[in-house]
C-alpha positions as CSV (number, residue, x, y, z in Angstrom):
1,M,156.4,-36.0,-74.1
2,A,157.0,-39.4,-72.5
3,E,159.6,-40.5,-75.0
4,K,161.6,-37.3,-74.6
5,K,161.6,-37.6,-70.9
6,T,162.7,-41.3,-71.1
7,K,165.7,-40.4,-73.2
8,K,166.9,-37.9,-70.6
9,E,166.5,-40.2,-67.6
10,P,169.8,-42.1,-67.9
11,A,171.8,-38.9,-67.6
12,A,169.8,-37.9,-64.6
13,K,170.4,-41.3,-63.0
14,K,174.2,-40.9,-63.6
15,E,174.3,-37.6,-61.9
16,T,172.3,-38.9,-58.9
17,K,174.8,-41.7,-58.4
18,K,177.6,-39.1,-58.2
19,G,175.9,-37.4,-55.3
20,A,174.5,-40.5,-53.6
21,A,176.9,-40.2,-50.7
22,K,176.0,-36.6,-50.0
23,A,172.3,-37.4,-50.1
24,A,172.6,-39.6,-47.0
25,A,173.8,-36.7,-44.9
26,P,171.4,-34.5,-42.9
27,A,171.5,-31.6,-45.4
28,P,168.9,-29.6,-47.3
29,A,166.8,-31.6,-49.6
30,A,168.3,-30.2,-52.8
31,P,171.0,-27.7,-53.7
32,A,170.0,-24.1,-54.6
33,A,171.1,-24.6,-58.2
34,S,169.5,-27.2,-60.4
35,P,167.7,-29.3,-57.8
36,E,166.2,-31.4,-60.6
37,K,169.5,-33.2,-60.9
38,A,168.5,-35.1,-57.7
39,L,165.7,-36.9,-59.5
40,G,165.9,-40.2,-61.5
41,K,167.1,-42.6,-58.9
42,D,166.0,-46.3,-59.4
43,A,162.8,-46.6,-57.5
44,R,161.2,-49.4,-55.5
45,V,157.8,-48.4,-54.5
46,G,155.6,-50.2,-51.9
47,V,151.8,-49.8,-52.5
48,Y,149.2,-50.5,-49.7
49,I,145.5,-50.6,-50.4
50,C,143.1,-49.9,-47.5
51,H,139.7,-51.4,-47.3
52,C,138.5,-48.7,-44.8
53,G,136.0,-51.3,-43.6
54,T,133.4,-51.2,-46.3
55,N,133.9,-47.5,-47.1
56,I,136.3,-48.5,-49.9
57,A,136.0,-52.3,-50.2
58,G,132.2,-52.0,-50.5
59,S,132.6,-50.2,-53.9
60,V,136.1,-51.1,-55.0
61,D,137.3,-54.5,-56.1
62,I,140.4,-54.6,-53.9
63,P,141.9,-57.9,-55.2
64,A,141.5,-56.7,-58.8
65,V,143.2,-53.4,-58.0
66,Q,146.0,-55.2,-56.2
67,E,146.7,-57.5,-59.2
68,Y,146.7,-54.5,-61.5
69,V,149.2,-52.5,-59.3
70,K,151.7,-55.4,-59.5
71,T,152.0,-54.6,-63.2
72,L,153.0,-51.0,-62.8
73,P,156.6,-49.8,-63.3
74,N,158.8,-49.4,-60.2
75,V,156.3,-51.3,-57.9
76,A,158.3,-53.7,-55.7
77,H,155.6,-54.7,-53.3
78,V,151.8,-54.6,-53.0
79,D,149.6,-55.4,-50.0
80,N,146.1,-54.7,-48.7
81,Y,144.7,-54.4,-45.3
82,Q,141.3,-53.7,-43.7
83,Y,142.5,-50.6,-41.8
84,M,145.9,-49.3,-42.9
85,C,145.8,-46.5,-40.4
86,S,145.7,-49.0,-37.5
87,T,148.8,-50.1,-35.7
88,P,149.1,-53.5,-37.6
89,G,148.6,-51.6,-40.9
90,Q,151.4,-49.2,-40.1
91,K,153.6,-52.0,-38.9
92,K,153.3,-53.6,-42.4
93,I,154.8,-50.5,-43.9
94,E,157.6,-50.3,-41.4
95,D,158.6,-53.9,-41.9
96,D,158.3,-54.0,-45.7
97,I,160.5,-50.9,-46.1
98,K,163.4,-52.9,-44.6
99,E,162.5,-56.3,-46.1
100,H,161.9,-55.1,-49.7
101,K,164.3,-52.2,-49.6
102,L,161.6,-49.8,-50.6
103,T,162.5,-46.2,-51.8
104,G,158.9,-44.8,-51.8
105,I,155.5,-45.6,-50.2
106,V,152.0,-45.2,-51.7
107,V,149.0,-45.7,-49.5
108,A,145.6,-45.9,-51.3
109,A,143.1,-44.9,-48.7
110,C,141.1,-41.9,-47.6
111,S,141.7,-38.2,-47.0
112,P,145.3,-37.2,-47.0
113,R,144.3,-34.3,-44.8
114,L,143.5,-36.7,-42.1
115,H,146.0,-39.5,-42.5
116,E,149.0,-38.2,-44.3
117,P,150.8,-37.4,-41.0
118,T,150.1,-41.0,-39.8
119,F,151.7,-42.7,-42.8
120,R,154.6,-40.2,-42.9
121,T,155.5,-41.3,-39.4
122,A,155.2,-45.0,-40.4
123,T,157.5,-44.3,-43.4
124,K,160.0,-42.5,-41.1
125,T,159.9,-45.3,-38.5
126,G,160.6,-47.8,-41.3
127,G,163.8,-46.0,-42.1
128,L,162.8,-43.8,-45.1
129,N,162.6,-40.0,-45.3
130,P,159.0,-39.2,-44.4
131,F,158.5,-37.2,-47.5
132,R,159.0,-40.2,-49.7
133,F,155.4,-41.0,-49.1
134,E,152.5,-40.3,-51.5
135,M,148.8,-40.9,-50.9
136,A,146.0,-41.8,-53.3
137,N,142.6,-40.8,-52.2
138,I,140.4,-43.7,-53.3
139,R,137.6,-43.1,-50.8
140,E,136.4,-39.5,-51.1
141,Q,137.4,-39.3,-54.7
142,G,136.6,-42.9,-55.6
143,S,134.3,-45.2,-53.7
144,W,132.1,-42.6,-52.2
145,V,131.3,-40.8,-55.5
146,H,130.9,-44.1,-57.3
147,M,129.1,-45.9,-54.6
148,H,126.8,-47.7,-57.0
149,D,129.3,-48.2,-59.8
150,R,131.7,-50.9,-58.7
151,E,133.4,-51.0,-62.1
152,G,133.8,-47.3,-62.3
153,A,135.1,-47.0,-58.7
154,T,137.6,-49.8,-59.3
155,S,138.8,-48.3,-62.6
156,K,139.2,-44.9,-60.9
157,A,141.2,-46.5,-58.0
158,K,143.6,-48.0,-60.5
159,D,144.1,-44.6,-62.1
160,A,144.7,-42.9,-58.8
161,I,147.2,-45.4,-57.7
162,R,149.0,-45.4,-61.0
163,I,149.4,-41.6,-60.8
164,A,150.6,-41.8,-57.2
165,V,153.2,-44.5,-58.1
166,A,154.5,-42.3,-60.9
167,K,155.2,-39.5,-58.5
168,A,156.5,-41.7,-55.7
169,S,159.1,-43.0,-58.1
170,L,160.6,-39.5,-58.3
171,L,160.2,-38.3,-54.7
172,Q,163.3,-36.9,-52.9
173,D,164.4,-36.7,-49.3
174,L,163.2,-33.4,-47.9
175,I,164.4,-31.9,-44.6
176,P,161.9,-29.7,-42.6
177,K,163.1,-26.3,-41.5
178,S,163.0,-25.1,-37.9
179,V,162.5,-21.5,-37.1
180,P,162.7,-19.8,-33.6
181,V,159.5,-18.4,-32.0
182,E,159.2,-15.0,-30.4
183,K,157.9,-15.4,-26.8
184,A,155.0,-13.1,-27.3
185,A,151.5,-13.4,-28.7
186,M,148.8,-11.1,-30.1
187,V,145.1,-11.2,-29.7
188,V,143.0,-9.0,-32.1
189,G,139.6,-8.2,-30.7
190,A,138.7,-7.8,-27.0
191,G,135.2,-9.2,-26.8
192,V,134.7,-12.1,-24.4
193,A,136.6,-14.4,-26.8
194,G,139.6,-12.1,-27.1
195,M,139.7,-11.4,-23.4
196,Q,139.6,-15.1,-22.5
197,A,142.3,-15.9,-25.1
198,A,144.5,-13.1,-23.8
199,L,144.1,-14.1,-20.2
200,D,144.9,-17.7,-20.9
201,L,148.1,-16.7,-22.8
202,A,149.1,-14.2,-20.2
203,N,148.5,-16.7,-17.3
204,A,150.7,-19.2,-19.2
205,G,153.6,-16.7,-18.8
206,I,153.4,-15.2,-22.3
207,K,153.6,-11.5,-23.1
208,T,150.3,-10.8,-24.9
209,Y,149.3,-7.7,-26.9
210,L,145.5,-7.3,-26.8
211,I,144.3,-5.0,-29.6
212,E,140.7,-3.6,-29.6
213,K,139.3,-1.1,-32.2
214,A,136.8,0.3,-29.7
215,P,137.7,2.6,-26.8
216,T,136.9,-0.2,-24.3
217,I,137.0,-3.9,-24.1
218,G,134.0,-6.2,-23.6
219,G,132.5,-6.4,-27.1
220,R,128.9,-7.4,-27.7
221,M,128.5,-9.2,-24.4
222,S,128.9,-5.9,-22.5
223,Q,125.7,-4.8,-24.3
224,L,123.6,-7.7,-23.0
225,D,121.3,-7.5,-19.9
226,K,121.2,-11.1,-19.0
227,T,122.5,-14.4,-20.4
228,F,120.5,-17.5,-21.1
229,P,119.6,-20.1,-19.8
230,T,120.8,-19.1,-16.3
231,L,119.7,-15.5,-16.5
232,D,122.9,-14.2,-14.9
233,C,123.6,-10.5,-15.2
234,S,125.9,-10.2,-18.2
235,Q,128.0,-7.3,-16.8
236,C,128.3,-9.1,-13.4
237,I,129.9,-12.0,-15.2
238,L,131.9,-9.9,-17.6
239,T,133.2,-7.0,-15.6
240,P,135.5,-9.1,-13.3
241,K,137.1,-10.6,-16.5
242,M,137.5,-7.0,-17.9
243,V,139.2,-5.9,-14.7
244,D,141.5,-9.0,-14.8
245,V,142.5,-8.1,-18.3
246,G,143.2,-4.5,-17.4
247,R,145.5,-5.3,-14.5
248,N,147.3,-8.5,-15.8
249,P,151.0,-7.6,-16.0
250,N,151.5,-9.9,-19.0
251,I,148.8,-8.2,-21.1
252,E,149.6,-5.0,-22.9
253,L,146.1,-3.6,-23.7
254,M,145.8,-1.3,-26.7
255,T,142.3,0.0,-27.1
256,Y,141.2,2.4,-29.8
257,A,143.7,0.7,-32.0
258,E,143.9,-1.6,-35.1
259,V,146.3,-3.7,-36.9
260,D,147.8,-1.7,-39.8
261,E,150.3,-4.1,-41.3
262,V,151.6,-7.6,-40.8
263,E,154.9,-9.1,-42.1
264,G,156.8,-12.2,-41.3
265,Y,155.7,-15.8,-40.5
266,I,155.0,-18.1,-37.6
267,G,157.4,-17.4,-34.8
268,N,158.3,-14.1,-36.2
269,F,155.4,-11.8,-37.1
270,D,156.2,-8.1,-37.3
271,V,152.9,-6.3,-36.7
272,T,152.4,-2.6,-37.0
273,I,149.6,-1.3,-34.8
274,R,147.8,2.0,-35.4
275,R,146.9,3.6,-32.1
276,K,144.3,6.1,-33.1
277,A,144.4,9.6,-31.6
278,R,142.4,9.4,-28.4
279,G,142.8,13.0,-27.5
280,V,143.3,12.0,-23.9
281,L,146.4,10.9,-22.0
282,T,146.5,7.9,-19.7
283,P,148.3,8.4,-16.4
284,A,151.3,6.4,-17.8
285,E,151.4,8.6,-20.9
286,A,151.2,11.8,-18.8
287,E,154.0,10.6,-16.6
288,A,156.1,9.9,-19.7
289,K,155.6,13.5,-20.7
290,G,156.7,14.8,-17.3
291,I,153.2,15.6,-16.1
292,V,153.4,14.5,-12.4
293,G,150.1,13.2,-11.1
294,G,148.4,13.9,-14.5
295,G,146.5,11.9,-17.0
296,C,142.8,10.9,-17.1
297,N,141.3,9.4,-14.0
298,G,137.8,9.1,-15.4
299,C,136.3,11.9,-13.3
300,G,133.9,13.1,-16.0
301,D,134.5,16.8,-15.6
302,C,135.2,17.1,-19.3
303,D,132.0,15.3,-20.2
304,A,130.0,17.7,-18.1
305,V,131.1,20.8,-19.9
306,C,131.2,19.5,-23.5
307,P,128.5,21.2,-25.6
308,V,128.4,18.6,-28.4
309,I,125.8,15.9,-28.2
310,K,125.9,12.8,-30.4
311,P,124.1,9.4,-30.4
312,N,125.9,6.7,-28.3
313,P,126.6,3.7,-30.5
314,F,126.9,1.5,-27.5
315,E,123.2,2.3,-26.7
316,M,122.3,1.7,-30.4
317,G,121.8,5.4,-30.8
318,M,119.0,5.5,-28.2
319,K,120.9,7.6,-25.7
320,P,123.2,10.6,-26.2
321,R,126.8,11.0,-25.5
322,K,129.2,14.0,-25.7
323,A,132.1,14.5,-28.1
324,I,134.4,13.5,-25.3
325,Y,132.9,10.3,-23.8
326,I,133.0,6.8,-22.2
327,Y,130.5,4.2,-23.3
328,H,129.4,3.2,-19.8
329,P,130.6,3.4,-16.2
330,Q,132.3,-0.1,-16.3
331,V,134.6,0.6,-19.2
332,V,138.2,-0.8,-19.1
333,P,140.4,1.2,-19.4
334,L,138.5,4.0,-17.6
335,I,139.8,6.7,-20.0
336,Y,137.7,9.2,-21.9
337,T,138.0,9.4,-25.7
338,V,137.6,12.5,-28.0
339,D,135.5,12.0,-31.1
340,F,137.4,14.2,-33.4
341,D,134.8,13.9,-36.1
342,S,132.4,15.7,-33.8
343,C,134.7,17.8,-31.6
344,V,134.6,21.6,-32.3
345,K,137.8,22.1,-30.3
346,C,136.2,24.8,-28.1
347,G,138.7,24.0,-25.3
348,L,136.1,23.8,-22.5
349,C,137.2,20.2,-21.7
350,V,140.8,21.3,-21.5
351,E,139.9,24.0,-18.9
352,A,137.7,21.6,-16.9
353,C,140.5,19.0,-16.8
354,G,142.8,21.5,-15.1
355,E,146.1,20.4,-13.6
356,K,145.6,16.8,-14.7
357,K,146.4,18.1,-18.3
358,A,145.0,14.9,-19.7
359,I,143.4,16.3,-22.8
360,D,145.5,16.9,-26.0
361,L,143.2,18.1,-28.8
362,E,146.2,18.1,-31.2
363,M,147.0,14.4,-30.7
364,K,147.8,12.3,-33.8
365,D,147.6,8.7,-34.7
366,E,150.7,6.7,-33.6
367,L,152.2,3.6,-35.3
368,V,153.7,1.0,-32.9
369,K,155.6,-2.0,-34.1
370,V,155.7,-5.2,-32.1
371,K,157.1,-8.7,-32.8
372,V,155.0,-11.8,-31.9
373,G,155.3,-15.5,-32.4
374,T,151.6,-16.3,-32.8
375,A,148.3,-14.4,-33.2
376,V,144.7,-15.1,-32.3
377,L,141.9,-13.4,-34.3
378,A,138.8,-12.7,-32.2
379,L,137.0,-10.2,-34.5
380,G,133.5,-10.7,-33.3
381,Y,130.3,-10.0,-35.3
382,D,127.9,-7.3,-36.5
383,L,124.2,-7.5,-37.0
384,F,122.8,-8.0,-40.5
385,P,121.2,-4.7,-41.6
386,I,117.7,-5.9,-41.2
387,E,116.2,-2.8,-42.9
388,K,117.1,-4.6,-46.1
389,K,114.1,-6.9,-45.4
390,E,111.6,-4.1,-46.0
391,E,108.6,-6.2,-45.3
392,W,109.3,-6.1,-41.6
393,G,109.3,-2.4,-41.3
394,Y,112.6,-1.8,-39.4
395,K,113.6,1.9,-39.6
396,K,110.2,2.5,-41.2
397,Y,108.0,2.0,-38.1
398,E,109.3,3.3,-34.7
399,N,108.1,0.4,-32.7
400,V,110.0,-2.2,-34.7
401,V,113.4,-2.8,-33.0
402,T,116.2,-5.3,-33.2
403,S,117.1,-7.8,-30.4
404,L,120.2,-5.8,-29.5
405,E,118.1,-2.6,-29.2
406,F,115.7,-4.5,-27.0
407,E,118.7,-5.6,-24.8
408,R,119.6,-2.0,-24.1
409,L,115.9,-1.0,-23.5
410,I,115.4,-3.7,-20.9
411,C,118.9,-3.3,-19.3
412,A,119.0,-1.4,-16.0
413,S,122.0,0.6,-17.3
414,G,120.3,1.3,-20.6
415,P,118.7,4.4,-22.0
416,T,115.4,3.9,-20.1
417,G,116.8,2.5,-16.9
418,G,115.5,-1.0,-17.6
419,H,111.9,0.1,-18.2
420,L,110.7,-1.3,-21.5
421,V,108.9,1.4,-23.4
422,R,107.7,1.9,-27.0
423,P,110.0,4.3,-28.9
424,S,107.0,6.0,-30.5
425,D,105.2,7.2,-27.4
426,G,107.1,6.0,-24.3
427,K,104.2,3.7,-23.2
428,T,104.7,0.3,-21.7
429,P,103.9,-2.4,-24.4
430,M,101.5,-5.1,-23.3
431,R,101.8,-7.2,-26.5
432,V,105.2,-7.9,-27.9
433,A,106.0,-10.0,-30.9
434,F,109.4,-11.7,-31.4
435,L,110.2,-12.5,-35.0
436,L,112.9,-15.2,-35.2
437,C,115.2,-15.9,-38.1
438,A,115.0,-12.3,-39.2
439,G,117.4,-12.3,-42.1
440,S,118.9,-15.7,-41.3
441,R,118.0,-19.1,-42.9
442,D,117.0,-16.9,-45.8
443,N,117.6,-18.0,-49.4
444,T,115.9,-15.0,-51.0
445,G,119.2,-13.4,-51.9
446,V,118.6,-10.5,-49.4
447,G,119.3,-12.3,-46.1
448,K,121.8,-14.9,-44.9
449,P,121.4,-18.6,-45.7
450,Y,122.9,-19.8,-42.5
451,C,121.4,-20.2,-39.0
452,S,122.6,-17.5,-36.5
453,R,122.4,-20.1,-33.8
454,F,121.8,-18.2,-30.7
455,C,118.8,-16.0,-31.8
456,C,116.2,-18.6,-30.7
457,M,117.5,-18.7,-27.2
458,Y,118.0,-15.0,-26.6
459,S,114.4,-14.4,-28.0
460,L,113.1,-16.9,-25.4
461,K,115.2,-15.0,-22.8
462,H,113.5,-11.7,-23.9
463,A,110.1,-13.3,-23.6
464,H,110.8,-14.3,-20.1
465,Q,112.1,-10.8,-19.2
466,I,108.9,-9.1,-20.3
467,I,106.7,-11.7,-18.5
468,E,108.8,-11.1,-15.4
469,K,109.0,-7.3,-15.6
470,I,105.6,-6.4,-17.0
471,P,102.7,-8.2,-15.3
472,G,100.1,-9.1,-17.9
473,C,102.4,-8.5,-20.9
474,Q,101.9,-11.2,-23.6
475,P,104.9,-12.3,-25.7
476,Y,104.2,-13.8,-29.2
477,I,107.0,-15.8,-30.7
478,F,106.9,-16.4,-34.5
479,Y,109.4,-19.1,-35.4
480,M,110.5,-21.6,-38.0
481,D,112.1,-24.1,-35.7
482,I,113.3,-23.6,-32.1
483,R,117.0,-24.6,-32.0
484,S,117.7,-25.2,-28.3
485,F,120.9,-27.3,-28.7
486,G,123.0,-26.5,-25.6
487,K,123.1,-27.6,-22.0
488,M,119.8,-26.7,-20.2
489,Y,118.6,-25.0,-23.3
490,E,115.7,-27.3,-24.0
491,E,114.6,-27.1,-20.4
492,F,114.7,-23.3,-20.7
493,Y,112.4,-23.5,-23.8
494,Y,109.9,-25.6,-21.8
495,R,110.0,-23.0,-19.0
496,I,109.1,-20.2,-21.3
497,Q,106.2,-22.2,-22.7
498,D,105.0,-22.8,-19.1
499,E,105.3,-19.1,-18.3
500,G,102.7,-18.3,-21.0
501,A,104.5,-17.3,-24.1
502,K,102.5,-18.0,-27.3
503,F,104.5,-19.8,-30.0
504,M,103.4,-19.5,-33.7
505,R,105.2,-21.6,-36.2
506,G,105.7,-19.8,-39.5
507,R,107.7,-17.1,-41.2
508,V,106.1,-13.7,-41.0
509,A,105.0,-12.3,-44.4
510,N,105.0,-8.6,-43.4
511,V,104.5,-6.1,-40.6
512,L,102.2,-3.1,-41.1
513,E,101.5,-0.1,-38.9
514,D,98.3,1.5,-37.7
515,P,99.1,5.2,-38.4
516,V,96.8,6.3,-35.6
517,T,97.8,4.0,-32.7
518,K,101.3,3.1,-34.0
519,N,100.4,-0.5,-33.2
520,L,101.8,-3.1,-35.6
521,I,99.8,-5.7,-37.5
522,I,101.7,-9.0,-38.2
523,N,100.6,-11.1,-41.2
524,A,101.9,-14.7,-41.1
525,E,101.0,-18.3,-41.6
526,D,100.6,-20.9,-38.8
527,T,102.1,-23.9,-40.5
528,L,101.0,-26.2,-37.7
529,L,97.3,-25.3,-38.0
530,N,97.6,-24.5,-41.7
531,R,95.8,-21.1,-41.4
532,P,96.7,-17.4,-41.8
533,I,97.4,-15.3,-38.8
534,R,96.7,-11.6,-38.3
535,Q,98.0,-10.4,-35.0
536,E,98.0,-6.9,-33.6
537,V,100.8,-6.0,-31.2
538,D,102.3,-3.0,-29.5
539,M,105.9,-3.7,-30.4
540,V,107.9,-6.0,-32.7
541,V,111.4,-7.3,-31.9
542,L,113.5,-8.7,-34.8
543,A,116.0,-11.4,-34.0
544,A,118.4,-10.1,-36.7
545,A,121.0,-12.4,-38.3
546,V,124.6,-12.0,-37.4
547,Q,127.4,-11.4,-39.9
548,P,131.2,-10.9,-39.8
549,S,132.2,-7.6,-38.4
550,E,133.0,-4.8,-40.8
551,D,136.8,-5.0,-40.4
552,T,137.0,-8.8,-40.6
553,D,137.9,-8.9,-44.3
554,R,140.6,-6.3,-44.0
555,T,142.2,-7.9,-41.0
556,R,142.1,-11.5,-42.4
557,K,143.9,-10.3,-45.5
558,L,146.7,-8.9,-43.4
559,F,147.2,-12.3,-41.7
560,G,146.6,-14.3,-44.8
561,V,143.5,-16.1,-43.5
562,S,140.9,-17.5,-45.9
563,K,137.1,-17.0,-45.6
564,S,134.0,-18.9,-46.4
565,M,131.4,-17.9,-49.0
566,D,129.5,-16.2,-46.1
567,G,132.5,-14.2,-45.1
568,W,133.3,-16.1,-41.9
569,L,137.0,-16.9,-41.3
570,L,137.9,-20.5,-42.3
571,E,139.6,-22.9,-39.9
572,A,142.3,-25.3,-41.0
573,H,140.0,-28.3,-40.5
574,P,136.3,-28.0,-39.3
575,K,136.6,-31.1,-37.0
576,L,140.3,-31.8,-36.2
577,N,141.7,-28.3,-36.2
578,P,138.8,-25.9,-35.6
579,C,141.0,-23.1,-34.1
580,G,143.8,-23.2,-36.6
581,T,144.0,-21.5,-40.0
582,T,145.9,-22.2,-43.2
583,T,148.4,-19.6,-42.1
584,A,150.7,-21.2,-39.6
585,G,150.8,-19.4,-36.3
586,V,147.4,-17.7,-36.7
587,F,144.4,-19.0,-34.8
588,L,140.6,-18.2,-34.5
589,A,138.5,-17.6,-31.5
590,G,134.8,-16.8,-31.1
591,V,132.2,-15.8,-33.6
592,C,134.5,-14.6,-36.3
593,Q,134.5,-18.1,-37.7
594,G,130.8,-18.6,-37.4
595,P,127.9,-18.0,-35.0
596,K,128.4,-19.2,-31.5
597,D,126.8,-18.7,-28.1
598,I,128.8,-17.5,-25.2
599,P,129.9,-20.9,-23.7
600,D,131.1,-22.1,-27.2
601,T,132.8,-18.7,-27.7
602,V,134.8,-19.0,-24.5
603,A,135.6,-22.6,-25.2
604,S,137.0,-21.8,-28.7
605,A,139.0,-18.9,-27.2
606,E,140.6,-21.3,-24.7
607,G,141.4,-23.7,-27.5
608,A,142.9,-21.0,-29.6
609,A,145.0,-19.7,-26.7
610,S,146.2,-23.2,-26.0
611,A,147.2,-23.8,-29.7
612,A,148.9,-20.4,-29.9
613,S,150.9,-21.1,-26.8
614,I,152.4,-24.4,-27.9
615,P,154.9,-23.0,-30.5
616,I,155.9,-20.3,-28.0
617,H,156.6,-22.7,-25.2
618,M,158.5,-25.0,-27.6
619,G,160.8,-22.2,-28.6
620,E,160.9,-23.3,-32.2
621,V,158.6,-24.7,-34.8
622,E,159.2,-27.2,-37.6
623,L,157.9,-26.2,-41.1
624,E,156.9,-28.6,-43.8
625,P,159.5,-28.4,-46.6
626,Y,157.0,-27.7,-49.3
627,F,158.5,-24.4,-50.4
628,A,159.8,-23.0,-53.7
629,Q,163.4,-22.9,-54.7
630,C,165.1,-20.7,-57.2
631,I,167.3,-22.3,-59.9
632,E,169.6,-19.3,-60.0
633,E,171.2,-20.0,-63.4
634,K,167.8,-20.0,-65.0
635,C,166.4,-16.9,-63.2
636,A,166.2,-13.8,-65.3
637,G,165.3,-11.6,-62.4
638,C,162.1,-10.4,-64.0
639,G,160.2,-10.2,-60.7
640,M,157.0,-11.6,-62.1
641,C,156.8,-14.3,-59.4
642,V,157.3,-11.7,-56.6
643,N,154.2,-9.8,-57.6
644,L,152.1,-12.9,-57.9
645,C,153.0,-14.6,-54.6
646,P,149.9,-14.4,-52.3
647,Y,152.1,-14.9,-49.2
648,Q,154.7,-12.3,-49.9
649,A,157.3,-15.0,-49.6
650,L,159.5,-13.9,-52.6
651,S,161.8,-11.1,-53.2
652,L,164.6,-10.0,-55.6
653,I,168.1,-9.8,-54.4
654,E,171.5,-8.8,-55.9
655,K,173.8,-11.8,-56.3
656,D,177.0,-12.0,-58.4
657,G,176.1,-8.8,-60.2
658,R,172.6,-9.7,-61.2
659,K,169.1,-10.0,-59.8
660,V,167.7,-13.4,-58.7
661,M,164.6,-14.4,-56.8
662,Q,164.9,-15.4,-53.2
663,V,162.4,-17.4,-51.1
664,T,161.6,-16.8,-47.5
665,E,161.0,-20.5,-46.8
666,A,159.1,-19.9,-43.6
667,K,156.5,-17.8,-45.4
668,C,156.2,-20.0,-48.5
669,K,153.1,-22.3,-48.5
670,G,154.1,-24.3,-51.6
671,C,151.0,-23.2,-53.6
672,G,152.9,-23.2,-56.9
673,T,151.6,-19.9,-58.2
674,C,155.1,-18.6,-58.8
675,G,156.3,-21.8,-60.6
676,G,153.2,-21.8,-62.9
677,F,154.0,-18.3,-64.1
678,C,157.8,-18.4,-64.3
679,P,158.6,-17.8,-68.0
680,G,162.1,-19.4,-67.7
681,G,161.2,-22.5,-65.6
682,A,163.5,-21.2,-62.8
683,I,161.3,-22.2,-59.9
684,W,161.5,-25.6,-58.3
685,M,158.6,-26.6,-56.2
686,Q,159.7,-29.1,-53.6
687,H,157.5,-32.2,-53.5
688,F,155.6,-30.8,-56.5
689,A,158.4,-30.5,-58.9
690,T,157.8,-30.3,-62.7
691,P,159.2,-33.8,-63.4
692,Q,157.0,-35.2,-60.7
693,I,153.9,-33.5,-62.1
694,V,154.8,-34.5,-65.7
695,A,155.2,-38.1,-64.6
696,Q,151.7,-38.1,-63.1
697,I,150.2,-36.6,-66.3
698,D,152.1,-39.2,-68.4
699,A,150.9,-42.0,-66.1
700,F,147.3,-40.9,-66.4
701,L,147.3,-40.3,-70.2
702,L,149.5,-43.2,-71.2
703,G,148.0,-45.8,-68.7
704,G,151.3,-46.6,-67.1
705,E,153.2,-47.0,-70.4
706,Q,156.1,-44.7,-69.9
């Protein structure tokens, strides 16, 4: 393979010289046809080896590597420095490009994900195209994994640099693309994260579409009674924000709606929204239909006459609602919704509505298309179905409830008016057990292996509430570890201890029921005293694990966002880009990327809104030129690549009487899937072209002898 490639190189070099004058002009990196002709220019590569303090130098023999690199083909200059990412290190690159007339740069250091932009900038400042830079990761892939094998780490560093030099010798000038950005944003999900993101975007002067699948905004926080550690009323905090969302002129609120289809790319997302048939007209919708003074005003006359009774999901099924309903008095928007799955279309609500003519029992779903520049996903969470952990008796024993059900029972607006009672007999419980880590930190295969983060704290809050509301009531807290990580959280933990809550360290084995009294018997182990525990209580509250909401997977696929093994949405970088995703222009807010408490949720929403606003305010965005190109004379128009592209970046077009593949460069992520499957070799991957990859393989297999 190497000999054959070497024979072809002179011709390639000749062709390059013919087009050398054109290459200097600010034009696309390569022509649409036969871009491989641009390769083969005589290369002068500069190589820089970073010590990274002792991260690399502690395991890799830097002088030995430097001497070896001097022997590699096309290497014109080699240097090493303690910290190449520092200003002096970058200055070396800038100066050497001019002094040694370098055509390519290789930095052997740490993670490209962290430092590639830094060294690209240094390459550009030195006078080279920034994409004539290649990085060899000799820290994560070398010194760290061979920490106690100096010879092995050194040998691997030599291999990595040799491969990088082979590619750098064939790198081309690439020109980033700029695309305009629509001055509008979208937020999907209107819990506290989505509302905060939408308000921040709107207050920055950006038209914002806020999409919520439920009939009202507010999310999970609207179901809470109080918030820890300050014990503020949840609705007192949340309702003003809900009102602000409803009346902000830059927010177009679409409740009872979901994203149906997404096309396009950063700056130009075409989103189709399905507005589900609500069965009730808003005043604006009524006016559009010529009904003067009509539309729903939230009077509730329809609710009063509706004969159908259903469990209210907002109240966790512990309180009824009608087939035409609102979840609670503070809903935004204050518009009733018809549950068509339950409605018998008796027409009583239509009669009760009268002249307002707000109810349309024949209403159908509506598809609305909008164009946005960026999007924020704030999809929230659901509770793990704790009934899968049969040993704790949820849905088997009436007096075993989840923490969210407890929230509604103890809330003044809940089904019992804030009076905590046992579901079995309506009596006030005097002994309540809280079982923490119910389904979380669970490696049995049934629960979730991760920590749900806020369960410890809201269980402490619940213990305080029953001590406060029910004199003489004794809370028992069964825990593995108390994780009180936030501001004032540890102090709150001590407060609950001082108030008299009893803490028992150990996971509960099972919960049994006395069939006569309906009391519950908890069997556990006290791991501090190393003894078994058998505790009888009146009521058990399970701090159920949280998991991604049911529509998270469907929505993330529409926006091209990756997920973790646990189903949470993946950020672009866990430390340096926690709000971004691998899909440019799509950002994450709140619990959809992993468990968060309310302060962290709001903070992440503000971060996501800020990140989403930057491209919009800039008016255009620059894209990395790592996209596929079609070599049209080789393309057979088979369409195989179109079907395989995970980003829907490819299409077939008619050109000169035949079908050829076309790339939407702004959507292409340069993954190479299309190029790997193309039977005719008609796809050219910029920066990862076949000759470059082959050169790397040859360099590895042949030890630099090309």
